[in-house]
C-alpha positions in Angstrom: 13.4 5.2 -16.4 10.1 6.8 -17.0 7.6 4.2 -16.1 5.0 5.8 -18.4 7.2 5.0 -21.4 8.1 1.4 -20.5 6.4 -0.5 -23.3 5.5 -3.7 -21.4 3.7 -1.5 -18.8 1.5 0.3 -21.3 -1.6 -1.8 -20.7 -1.4 -1.4 -16.9 -0.5 2.3 -17.1 -3.3 3.0 -19.5 -5.9 1.4 -17.2 -4.4 3.2 -14.2 -4.3 6.6 -16.0 -7.9 6.3 -17.3 -9.1 5.2 -13.8 -7.3 8.2 -12.2 -9.2 10.5 -14.5 -12.7 8.9 -14.5 -12.9 8.2 -10.8 -12.7 11.9 -10.3 -15.8 12.5 -12.3 -14.1 13.6 -15.5 -15.5 12.3 -18.7 -13.1 11.0 -21.4 -13.1 12.7 -24.8 -14.6 10.7 -27.6 -11.3 9.9 -29.2 -10.0 8.5 -26.0 -13.1 6.3 -25.5 -12.7 5.0 -29.1 -9.0 4.1 -28.5 -10.0 2.3 -25.3 -12.7 0.4 -27.1 -10.0 -1.1 -29.3 -8.0 -2.2 -26.3 -11.2 -3.6 -24.7 -11.9 -5.6 -27.8 -8.4 -7.1 -28.0 -8.3 -8.0 -24.3 -11.7 -9.6 -24.6 -10.4 -12.0 -27.2 -7.3 -13.3 -25.4 -6.2 -16.7 -26.9 -7.2 -19.7 -24.9 -4.5 -22.1 -24.0 -5.3 -25.5 -25.7 -5.4 -28.5 -23.5 -2.3 -30.6 -23.7 -4.4 -33.7 -24.2 -7.0 -32.3 -26.6 -5.5 -34.1 -29.7 -5.2 -37.5 -28.1 -8.7 -37.1 -26.6 -10.0 -36.3 -30.1 -8.4 -39.4 -31.5 -9.8 -41.6 -28.7 -13.2 -40.1 -29.3 -13.0 -41.1 -33.0 -12.7 -37.6 -34.5 -12.2 -37.4 -38.2 -9.0 -36.3 -39.9 -10.3 -32.7 -40.5 -11.0 -32.1 -36.8 -7.6 -33.6 -35.8 -5.8 -31.5 -38.4 -7.5 -28.3 -37.1 -6.5 -29.2 -33.5 -2.9 -29.8 -34.6 -2.8 -26.4 -36.4 -4.2 -24.7 -33.3 -1.6 -26.4 -31.1 1.3 -25.6 -33.4 0.4 -21.9 -33.9 -0.8 -21.1 -30.4 2.5 -19.8 -29.1 2.9 -17.4 -32.1 -0.7 -16.3 -31.9 -0.4 -15.6 -28.2 2.8 -13.6 -28.8 1.2 -11.5 -31.6 -2.0 -11.0 -29.5 0.2 -9.7 -26.6 2.0 -7.3 -28.8 -1.2 -6.1 -30.4 -2.6 -5.4 -26.8 0.5 -3.4 -25.9 0.3 -1.4 -29.2 -3.4 -0.6 -28.5 -2.6 0.5 -25.0 0.2 2.7 -26.2 -2.1 4.3 -28.7 -4.7 4.9 -26.0 -2.1 6.4 -23.7 -0.9 8.8 -26.5 -4.4 9.9 -27.3 -5.1 10.4 -23.6 -2.0 12.6 -23.2 -3.1 14.5 -26.3 -6.3 15.4 -24.5 -4.5 17.3 -21.9 -6.1 20.6 -22.9 -9.6 19.2 -22.2 -8.8 17.3 -19.0 -6.2 19.5 -17.1 -8.6 22.5 -16.5 -11.0 20.1 -14.7 -8.1 18.7 -12.7 -7.0 22.2 -11.8 -10.4 23.0 -10.4 -10.2 20.0 -8.1 -6.6 20.8 -7.2 -7.5 24.4 -6.3 -10.2 23.1 -4.0 -7.5 21.0 -2.2 -5.2 24.0 -2.0 -7.9 26.1 -0.4 -8.7 23.4 2.1 -5.0 23.0 3.0 -4.6 26.8 3.3 -7.6 26.9 5.7 -6.0 24.2 7.9 -2.6 26.0 7.8 -4.4 29.1 9.0 -5.7 27.4 12.1 -2.2 28.0 13.5 -1.5 24.5 14.8 -4.7 24.2 16.8 -5.4 20.8 18.2 -8.4 18.8 17.1 -9.8 18.3 20.6 -9.5 22.0 21.3 -11.5 22.9 18.2 -14.2 20.3 19.1 -14.5 21.7 22.6 -14.7 25.2 21.3 -17.6 24.2 19.0 -15.6 25.0 15.9 -17.0 21.9 14.1 -16.1 23.1 10.5 -12.5 23.8 11.5 -12.3 20.5 13.3 -13.7 18.6 10.3 -11.1 20.2 8.0 -8.3 19.4 10.4 -9.4 15.8 10.8 -9.5 15.4 7.0 -6.2 17.1 6.1 -4.3 13.9 5.4 -7.0 12.8 2.9 -6.9 16.2 1.2 -3.1 16.2 1.1 -3.1 12.7 -0.5 -5.6 13.9 -3.1 -3.5 16.9 -3.9 -0.5 14.6 -4.4 -2.6 12.4 -6.7 -3.8 15.3 -8.8 -0.2 16.6 -9.2 0.8 13.1 -10.3 -2.0 12.9 -12.9 -0.9 16.3 -14.2 2.7 15.0 -14.4 1.5 12.0 -16.4 0.2 14.4 -19.1 3.6 16.1 -19.0 5.4 12.8 -19.7 6.7 12.6 -16.1 7.5 15.0 -13.3 11.1 15.2 -14.4 10.1 17.0 -17.6 8.8 20.0 -15.7 12.2 20.9 -14.2 14.8 23.1 -15.9 18.3 22.7 -14.7 17.0 21.1 -11.5 14.7 24.1 -10.9 11.2 22.7 -10.3 8.2 25.1 -9.6 5.5 22.7 -10.6 4.0 22.7 -7.1 5.5 25.6 -5.2 6.0 28.7 -7.4 8.8 30.2 -5.2 11.6 27.7 -5.7 14.0 29.2 -3.2 11.5 29.5 -0.4 10.3 26.0 -1.0 13.8 24.7 -0.7 14.0 26.2 2.8 10.6 25.7 4.2 8.8 22.7 2.6 9.7 20.0 5.2 7.8 17.2 6.9 7.4 13.4 7.1 4.0 13.3 5.4 2.3 15.1 2.5 0.1 17.0 4.8 3.0 18.1 7.0 4.9 19.3 3.9 2.0 21.2 2.5 1.1 22.9 5.8 4.8 23.8 6.4 5.1 25.4 3.0 1.9 27.3 3.2 2.6 28.6 6.7 5.9 29.9 5.6 4.3 31.8 2.8 5.4 29.6 -0.1 2.8 30.0 -2.9 1.2 26.6 -3.8 -0.2 26.4 -7.3 -1.3 23.9 -10.0 0.2 25.1 -13.2 -0.1 23.3 -16.5 3.1 21.6 -17.8 3.7 24.6 -20.1 3.2 27.1 -17.3 5.5 25.1 -15.0 8.3 24.8 -17.6 8.0 28.5 -18.5 8.3 29.6 -14.8 11.2 27.2 -14.2 13.0 28.5 -17.3 12.7 32.1 -16.1 14.2 31.2 -12.7 16.9 28.9 -14.2 18.0 31.7 -16.5 18.1 34.1 -13.5 20.2 31.7 -11.4 22.5 31.1 -14.4 23.0 34.9 -14.9 23.7 35.4 -11.2 26.2 32.6 -11.2 28.0 34.0 -14.2 28.1 37.4 -12.7 29.6 36.1 -9.5 32.1 34.0 -11.4 33.2 37.1 -13.4 33.6 39.2 -10.3 35.8 36.5 -8.7 37.9 36.3 -11.8 38.3 40.0 -11.8 39.3 40.0 -8.1 41.8 37.3 -8.7 43.4 39.2 -11.6 43.6 42.3 -9.4 45.2 40.4 -6.6 47.8 38.9 -8.9 48.6 42.4 -10.2 49.3 43.6 -6.7 
């Protein structure tokens, strides 16, 4: 199940998605900020659970019938109020999520800039040829040593940026066509053979060293590229199948 489309998780997902964007220095479009303001207002007015003894306490204190009637009404309707408030909060979060996704054209170019910076840093480390950190330090190659020491952080940030991009696409699964996924590595076949490793950094470095192109396409670009490859694979498979059928018919004739 796509976690971004699970209704009861909308409030949490909305806050997480907004934080993922804003903590990277990207300002939210006005319409997103307005949708979030509605969610903020609703969450700031959460119903307060009435005390289980508030009515008897009022009676003991000598409250008049009007006060006691009001307390009884609050007590009787609180459960319904709480339920409706909860659903209103979910609805507002869902609207904010939808508006945020609709702002992809404004946000994705800024994410791409940051992703490209990560790709350049990962490429620089991959080009170090497996040099050890201590050897770089001894050789006085401080810039190279700094990049190598921070490669895990850069790889983790690259992963995070791809995941944010995938959120705008409605989930990573929406970018593949017939299992062909080129949303990170543009050469699907090379990636299948060379992208290996037990950590994000190891996988990125292995792919780059093997000459697999790493890119940060928009969802539309990723789907278009995947469709082209999927059609190519399908045509090749059909041609092979046709050849085998022809060979079988010829063998039967003999």
